[in-house]
N, C-alpha and C positions, 0 to 999 in steps of 0.2 A: 291666651285667655286673659281676660280682664278681671277686675276684683269685686264686681257688683252682683249682689243677689237682690232679685226683684220679686213683687208680687204679681199675681195674675187676677183678673177681674172677677171671674164667676166660676161656674160649674164646667164650662167649655172655655176654650182659648177664643179669644177675639182675634181679627186679623191684626190689631195693634200689638196683642200679646205676641203673636207669632212672628212679627217683625222684630220686636225687641229680642226674643229668645234667639234669633239669628245674629244679633249683635255681637262680635267677638269680645266686647267689654263686659259681657254678661256670663257669669260664672255659675249661676244657678237660680233656684226659685225657692221662696218660702211660702207655704200654703197656710190658709186661714180657715175658720169655720165657714166662710160664705163659699168656699170652695169644695164643700163636702155635702153631699145629699145622701148617698147610700154607697155601698161598696162597689157596686157596678159602675156607677158614675165616676168614682174616684179612680178606679183601674183605668177606665176610659180616658180621663184627664191626664193622668200620669203617662199613659201611652202616647197622648197628643203632645205633651212637653218633650218627651224623649224624641218623638218624630220631628219636632220643630227645629232642632238644632243638630249640627254636625258634630257638636262637641258632646262629651259625657258630662252633663249638667249634674251639679249637686242640687238634689231635691230635699228640702228640709221642712220642719215644722216645730212650733212650739208645743209639745205634747208632754208636758211634765206630769201631769195628773193633778187631782184636786180641781180648782177653778181654772187652770189653764191646760186644757186638753181640747184641741180643735176638733177631733173627730169623736163622737159619742155613741150615736146609734149604730150597733154593728160592731163596736169595739169595746174591749173589756174597760170598765170605770178604773182608772188608776187612782188609789187614795192620795189625799194630800200628804205632802211630805211631813207635816206636823204629826200625823196621825201615828206614824210607826212607833216613835218612841214614847209618844204621849200615853199610849193605850197598851204598851207591851213592856216586858222586860227587855233588856238591851240585846240579849241573844235572839229573842224572837223578833225584835224590831229589825235587827239585821237580816235575819232570814226571810222576812216579809219584804223588805226593801230589795234584796236580791231578786225575789220573785217579780216585784214591780218593775224593776230594771229590765229583767229578762222578757216579760210579757210586753210591756210598752215597745220595746225595740223589735221583737219578733213579729208583732202585729203590724207595725210600720214597714218592716222589710219585706213582709209577704205582699205588700202593694208597691214595692220597688221604691220606697222612700229611704233615703240614705241616712238621714240625721234628725234627731230630736235635740233641741237646745236644753240639755239637762246634764246633771242637776244644778239646782239652785244651791248656792253655799253660803249665802248670806245668814247671819245669826240673829235670832230674835224674831218676834211676831208683831211688833208695834208699827213697823213701816207699812203705810198703806198700800204701796206697790207690792210687798212682799207677803206679809201676814202668814197664812198657813202654808206658804210655799217653802218656808223655812223649816228644816229639820229639827232645830232646836235652839236655845239660846246658850246652852253649855257647848263650848268648842270640841271637847272631847267626845261627847255623844254625838254631836252633828257630824264630826269626821267620821266616826265608825259607821253611822247608819249611811251617810253619803257614799263611802268607800263601798259598802255592800251594793248599793244601787248601781254604782260604777260597775262592779265585778259582774253584775247580772246583765247590763247592757253589753259590756265586752264579751260575755259568754255567748250572747246572741250573735255578736258580729257587728255591733254598732259602736262607732266612736262617741266620745263624751266631750260635752262642752261645759266647764264650770263657769258660773256666773253669780254674782256681778262684781268682778274684781275692782278694788280690794275689799269690798264690802258694802252693801246697800241696806243692811238690816237696821242701822241705827239712826236713819233720817225718817222723819215722819212724812215728809212730802212725797208725792208720787210723780217720778221722773217722766211719766207719760205726759203729765200736765204742766210741770214746771222743772226748773234746774235745782234739785236739792243741794243743800250745803251742809256737810257734816262738821259742826264746829268743835269736835271732841279734840282732846290732846292727842299728841302722836302715839302715846303708848297705847291707847285704847284702839285707835285704827289699826295699829300693827298687831294688836292681839286678834282682831277680827280677821286679818289677813293671813294668819297662821293656818288656817284650814286649806287655802290655796297653797301655802308653803309646804305644808305637809304632804298633800296630795301630788304636787310637782315632784318632790323628792322621791316619792314612790312611784313615780311614772304612771300615775292614774289617769291624768288629763291629757286628751288629746287636742282640745282647744280651749280658749278662754274667751269670755266676753267681759269687757270692762263695763263699769257703771258710767252713767251719765250723771255722776255726783262730783261735787267740788269738795276738796279736803284742804282748807285754808292752811292747816298747820304744816302742810308739805308744799302746796303747789296752788296757783290761782286758776288752774284749768280743770274742766271735768276729766276724770281718768280716761275717758274714751277719746279725748284729744289731747293727751298730755304725754309728751315724750319722756318725762320723768317718770311717770307710772309704768308705761308700756316698755320703754327702752332700759333706763337707768334700773328700775326695780324688777320688772317682770324678766326682762332678757337678761341683764347683766348680773344682778344680785341673786335672782331665783333660778337662773339658767333654764328658764322655759324655753323649749325649742319647738313647740307645736304652733297651731294656727291661732292667730288673734283676730276675732270677729269684732266689728263696731256693733254696738246695739243699734236698733232702728234709727237712722239718722233724721227721720221725720219726727221722732218724738220731741216734745217740747223741751224735754231736758237736754237737747243738743242744740238748742236755739242760740245759746250764748256764743257758739262757734261760727255764728253767721248765717247766710242763706245756704241753701241745700249744697250748691257747689262748693261753698267755703267749708261747710262741714265735712264733706268728703274729703277735700284736700287736707284739712287739719287732721283728720283721722288717719289717713295714709302717712303723713308727715310724721305723727306721733308714733307710728309703728303698727297700725292695724293691717292686717293681710287681706282681709275680705270685708266688704262693706253691705251692710243691709239697709235699703230704702224701700219702705213699705207705705202703702195706703196714700200715697200722694204721687200721682203720675207726673204732674207737672215738676214736681221736686226730682223725681227719677230722671226725667229727660234733661233737666239742668245739670244733674251730676254725670250723666252720660256724656253731655256736651264737654264738660270740664275734664272728664278723663280722657276724651278723644284729643283735646288740646294738649294734654300732658303725655299723650302717647302711652297709656298705661296697660296696653297689652303686654304680657310679661310671661316668659316660659316658667318663671319660679311660681307664679300664680297657679298654673296648672298642676305643678306638683304639690302645691298646698291642697288643692281641691281633691286630687287623686287619692291623697292619703287619708281623706274623710269619707270616700266612698265605701258602701258596703259590698262585700264579696259574697255574702250569704245568699243563696238561692232556695226560696221556698214559696209555695203558693198557700193562699190562706185556707183552701181545702186541705192541704196537707198538713198544715199547722194544727188545724182544729181536730185532727185525727190523733194528735200526739197526747198520750196520757200526761206527759210532764206539763203541757199547756193547760190541760184541764184541772190538774191538780193545783198548779200556780194560780190560775184564775179563781178557783173555788177559795183559796186562802185569801185572796184580795177582797173577794165578795164579803166574806165573813168580816174582814177588817173595815170595809165601807160601812156594813151594818153597825158595827160597834161604834163607828165614828159619828155616824147619824144619830145614834142614841145619845152619845156624849154631847154633840153639838146642841141637841134639842134640850138636854138637861142643863146646859151652860149658857142658854140663849139670854 
């Protein structure tokens, strides 16, 4: 198996999609809002994806909650990360975050989706790319609430992906549109990184996604393409032995690493295990050509993918009969209503 996760075009697979999914360099798929119409369509699409490959592909989605939730109608609305501690005392915030992690994971698993790229561990709400996706600006509060969401996801049977290492929260720029540079001194960047350090030490994170952010106090490369951040710091100093995803290599934040093929090569050389390439099929094809030239089919990649697959088996009909699911959904609905009132009053 190779290291690439790709997107697919729409509500059903095209012939080009099917051909790509048969490529041994493709490890999985990331889904977007354009891939969702309703529950029946989603289930049919997942079945198509499974049937298109002889390998057990990793099917994933960004489904954190708040403004980053790809499937909405027919799914529980997951509150934004900021809402848990902003509107509740810490113990209640942790309880609700556990509910959110459990519900988002169980609902995705019910459609045979393996992984949501969550939680966001960036501190503070000023960054354009992060905002309400951050749990808090206080590292101790953010750690506890994020840890509770992780526990909820794990209880459901889903692995977790902490992002965006070592911290994206204190740059204003949006890495979807440009390459942000965090000009702060080392001690402040190291402070933000401590949430990752603590979660790794407590064996909470199964995967990590680095930021397309440059931290000149340490290194002149974005963390996503930096051997310093991914090998020296993450692997050697923090002893993280889980999976490292690149963030989407089609994002403008990755452009300083060159064209799409060069970005993929830089990310792999830096220490990424799995690469995301989305929303640019020409770029995806260039990456596949590069990976083929490098002969990047690797049994170790299969091991990395296998450890992220979910083993929980439940249908959506079975899930919705569960009193536990209903109780947790009711809790989240009340929080969403409180957050809407809060947002309106602070507009």
